[in-house]
N, C-alpha and C positions, 0 to 999 in steps of 0.2 A: 856575958852573951850566951854562953853555953847553957846556963841555967834557964835563961829566958826562952831560948830555942827549945829546950827540953820541955818546958812548961807548955808552950804553944803546941808542941807536937802531941803532948798528952791530951790537951783540950781538943785538938783536931781529931784524934783517934776516938774521943768520946762523941764529938759532934757528928762525925760520919760513921759511927759505929752501928752495930745491929739495932739498937733502940730507935735511932733516927730513921734508918732504912725501913724498919717496921712501921714507924709512925707515918712516913710518906706513902708507903704502899697501902697501909691500912686505911688511911684517910681517903686515898683514891678509890679503893675498893668499896668503902662505905658510901662515898658519893655516887659511885657507879650504881650501887644497889638502890639508893634513894631516887636516882634518876630513871630507874627501870631499864638500865642499859641503853638509854637513849643515845649517848655519844657513839656507840657502836652501830646502832640502827640507823643513825642519821649521817654516817660518813659521806654518803653520796650527796646528801643535801648540803653538807658543809663544803664539799668541793664545788658544787654548783653555785653557792652563794659567793665563794671565793672568786670564781670566774666573773660573776656578775659585779663583784665589788671593785672591778678595775676602774670604774668611774667614781668620781668623788661624790656625786649626788649633792645633797643639801649642804652647802658650805657652812651654814650656820650651826651644824651639828658636829663639826670636827674640823681639824686642820688638814688631814690627808685622807685619801680613799681607804676603804677597808682592806683592799689588796696591798696598798703601800704599808699599812699598819702590820699586816701579816708578814710581809717581806722584811720589815724592820725587826720583827720578832725572830724570824729565821736568820737574819743577818747576825743576830746576837747568839743564837743557839747552834747554828750550823758552823762549827769551828774545828779546832784541833781535836776535840773530843770525838768527832765523827771519824777521824783518821787514826790518830795516836791512841785515843781513849778506848776505842773498840779493840784495837790490837793488844793493848795492855790488859783488857778484861779477858781476852782469850789466852794470853800468855800466863796470867795468874790463875784463872778459873777454868781454863779449858774451853772447848767448843760449846759446852752446855751453857756458858755464860750468855751466849747470844739468845738462847731461849728465854732466860730470865730478863734480858734486856727488852725483849718483845712484850713480856708480861707487864713490865714497868710502863711501857709506852701505852699499852691498851687501857690500863687503869688510870694512867696519867692523862689520858684524853678527858676523862671526867673531871680530874683536878684542874686541868687547864681551862676547860669549859667554865667551871665555877669561878675560877680566878678572874676570867675576862668578864663574865656576866656581872660580878660584883664591882669590878673596877669601872665599868661603863655606867652601871646603875648609880653608883655613888660618886661619880666624877664631879668636878666643879670647875668653874672658870677662874683663872688666876688674874693678877692685876693687869696683865696684857690682853685679857680677853680670850686666852687660849684654854682649851680643855685640858685638865690634868687629872690623872687618876692612878690607881694602883692599890696595893694592899693597905698602905698608910691612910689613904683617903677612905677606903672601904671601912677600915677600923674606926676612923674618926667620925664619919657620917652615918655608919651603920650600927656601931656598938655604943656610940655616945661618948661624952667627955671623960668618963671615968676610965675609958680604955685608951685614951690618946697616947699614954706612955708606951703602949704596945706598938702603935703606929710609928712613934718616934724611934723606937728600937729598930724597927725594920729599916727605916730611912737611914739611920746611922750605920747599920751593918751594910746596907747596899751602897751607901755613899762612899764608904772606904773600900769595900770589896772590889768595886769596879776598877779602881786604879791598878789593882793587881791582876785579878782574873780576867778583866775585860780590856786591859790596856797593856801594861808592861810585859806580862807573861805572853800575851799574843804576839807582840812585836818581837819579843825575844825568840819565840819559835820561828817566826818568819825569817829573822836575821840568821839564825843558826842553819835553817834549811837552805837558804840562798847561798850562804857561805860554803856549806859542805858540798852542794851540788854545782854551783856556778862560780864559786870563789869570789863572790861579791863581798866587799868589806862590811863588817857589822855596822860601822858608823854610817856608811852610805845608805844602807837600808833604813836605819833610824831616821836620817835627815829627810830622805825622800818620802817615807811614810808620814813623818810629821807634817810635811808640806801638803800632802794630799788629804790627810785627815783634817787638817786645819781648813782647807778649802771647803770641805763638806760640812763639818759640824758647826762652823761659825755661821752657816746659813740656817741653822735650827732644824726642827723636825721636818719641815717641808722639803728641804734639800736632802736630808737623810733619807726620807721616804722615797724621793724621786730616784736617788742613787741606788737604794736597796731594791726598788721595784725593777730597775734595769739590770742590776748586777746579779742579784740572788738567783732568779730563775735560770740565767745563763750558766752560773757556776754549778747549780744543782744538776741541771740537765747534762752539762759537760762531764761532771763527775760520774753520773749514772751511766753515760755512754762508755766512758773509759772502764768502769767496773764491769759492765756487761761484756766488754771485749775480753776481759779476763775470764768471765764465766763461760763465754762461747768457746774459748780455746780449751777450757777444761770441762766442757759440757758433760762428758761421760761421768764425771765425778759428782755432779750436782745431786743425784738421788742419794749417793753415799754420804754427802755432806749433811743433808737434812737428817739422815738416819743417825749420823754421829752427833749432831746437835741435840736431838731429842733423847738419845741414849745417855749422853754425858750430863744432861740436865738433871737426871735422877739417879745416876750411878757414878761412882768415882772414876776419874780419868787416869789411867795408869801412865807412868813415866814412859816416854818413847822418844828416841832421838835426843834432841836438846830440850824437850819439854819435861819439866820436873814432876808432872803429875798434879792432880788437884782433886780435893774432896768435893762432894756435892755442895757443902756449905760454902766453899770458896766460889763455886760457880754461881750460886745465888747471890753471895755478897758482892762480888765484883761485877756481875751482870746488872744487878739493881743499882749499885753505886755509879757505874759508868753510864747507865741509862739515864739516871737522874741528872748527872753532870752534863750529859749531852742535850737533853730536851728541856731541862729546868722545870719540869712539872712539879709543883709543890713549893717552888722558891718564890713564886708570885710575880716574876718579872714580866711575863707576857701581858698582863693587864695594863702595865704602865704604857706600853706602846699602843695597845688596842684602844685605850681611852682617848687617844688623839684622833682616832678614825671617825669619819662620818658614819652615822647609823640611825636607823629608825627604831631600833630595839636592842637592848643589851643581849637578848638571846641570839639575835642574828650575829652580833659580834662574837659571842661565845662559840657559835657553830663554826665560824671562820677561824677563830683563835685555836680551837682544838685540833684543826687540820695541821697546824704547825708541828705538833707532837708526832702525828702520823708520818708526815714527810721526813722529819728529822731522824726519827728512830726506825720506824717500820720500813722506810724506803732507803734512806742514805746510809744509816748505820748497818743495815742488813747487807747492802752492797759491799761495804768494806769487809764485814765478817765472812760473808760467803766467798768473797775473793780470796781471803786468807786461808779458809778451810779447804776450798776446792783446789787451790794451787798446791796444797800440802805443806806450805812453809810454816804452818803453825807449830810443827814439831822441830823447827830449826833452832829454837832457843833464843831467837831474836825477840825484841819487844818494841812497843811504841811505833813511831813512824817508820822505823827501819824494817819492822815486820810487814807493814802495809806496802812499803816500797818493794820488798822482796816478792810479794804477791803480784804486783804490777809488772815487775821485771820478768817474772816467769812466763808471762804471756806476751810481753812486748819488750824483748831484750834490747838494751841500749837506749830505750826511750821511756820505759815504764817509770823509772825513778824520777826523771825530769817532769813527767806528767803529774806524778804525785806531789812533787815539790811545788809546782805551780798551783795545784789544788789547795795544798796546805796554806800557801801564802794568801790566796784569795779568801779562803775560809777565815783565816785569822784577821785579815784586814776588815772584812765585813763585821766580824765580832767586835772590833774596836769601835766601829760606827754605832752598832746597836747598843752596846753597853754605855757609850757616851751619853745616850739619851736617858737610859735608866739612871745613871749616876746624877745627871743634871736634875731630873725630877726629884730624886731623893734629897738633894741639897736645896732645891727650891722649897720643898716641904718643910725643911728644917729652918731655913734662913729667909726665904722669900725670893721674889724675882731678882733682887739685887745680887743674888749668888750666881746667876746664870752666866754672865760674861766672864767673871773671874774663874768659874769652874771650867768653862770651855778653853780658856787660855792655859790654865794649869794642866788640863787633860792633854792638850796638844804638846806642851813643853815636856810632859812626862814620857812621851813616845820615844825619843832618841835615847833617853837614859835606860829605858827598858831593853833597847837593842844591844847595848854594850855592857850591861851589868850582870852579875851573878845574882840570880833571883830566888835561890832556894828558900831563904827565910821569908821573903816577900810573898812567894807563892804559898807557903804554909799559912801565913797570916790571912791572906786573901781567901784561900780555900776554906779556912775556918769561919771567917765572917760570912762567906757565901752560904755555908751550911746553916749558920745561925739565922739567916733570913727566913728559913723554912719555919722556925718556931712560931713567930707572930702570925705568919701567913696561914699555917695549918690550923691554928686555934681560931682565927677569924673565919676560915672556911667552915669549920664545924659549927660555930655559933651562928653563922649567917646562912647556913644550908637551907633553912625553911624559906628564906627570901628567894633563893635561887629556884627552889622547887615551885614556888608560887608563880614567879615570873615565867618559868618554863611552861607550866600548865596553861597559864593565860595566853601565852604566845601561840601554842599549838592549838588551843581551843579556837582562837580567832582565825588562824590560818586554815582550819578545817571547815569554816563556815562558808 
């Protein structure tokens, strides 16, 4: 077992090493250039379309509204990475890691836009008459039969990664947080979560979309308000915090207090890695949910989809990072959710840690819902619609096991498979980039008439 663990650890280091991070960032920057920085210029339009997309529109063009599709994406991406992941990036890379996280998100908007455009453009109807899409369908229908093996690889990686990174690891984090803060038994968290998850996902994407549209905005707004409370309490330190972030993005951060210090390379590496882990730009997952949304154009879906990256990283991750830096706890030597909890406690003594625990639990729960749909679509692509019900049942049964198990090895395997999803997706984005450019030009040419 030690040999296998060592082997998987080596593969993980390679998969999430500098070459992969450069590939994801480089692809995003290339797509941003090819699009003429359109994703940045059209942020306002994206938010406007998102607001308008609350209505389902033409039911023949999708199963859920564009807004529900975006909330399903955010349900999957806004998770423990926004709380524990940001804190870990600052612990390992210093405050400068937050700057590189922002850079990852800005170029990631172009990546996410292209992923969604291709997913919607090349989507198809399954045997039940529902729209299905994602990188695997974009590869099959866009690149042709000789590339089907690439789409199959993506589906295999996503189909297995979801059980770890989108299910058992999430409920494990929930159970640990509730046990440490409220002394709730691990098994009880597992059983209750299993029941609630089952009630939602057995209803399919329509029920997932409905729950996500109701829960995700509330949890995001609630977390932002709590984070703003921390920033208001430490308002005099905000200018210094931004100065620290920009300074340590380009110069080494010296050891201070419990902080061990970090080189610029560490700030870049952990900022980029945690940014990608949080918003999933480059992994291809967003297109799977957006392909189920009603739409009159793939470009409209893309403009809505890219807003998910902005909300996830530029807004929510920034709230966590700024709270940690402004409160001064980043030099304490703590890491992960403990570091984030310390920031909240500094502004709201006695209740800060409880608020953060509730936020972490809700974030993790919605991630389980969002990733259940990603995994379902991957297995449907591989096996057909006959895989849907068995997958949902297995997904629900896996939840309580995640709550009570030691998941170090499972996390390692899932994290590795999660990273491997990027390879087929990035290649398809580069090969199909001309299609995205043409669709984009045609859309804006028509809208300007």
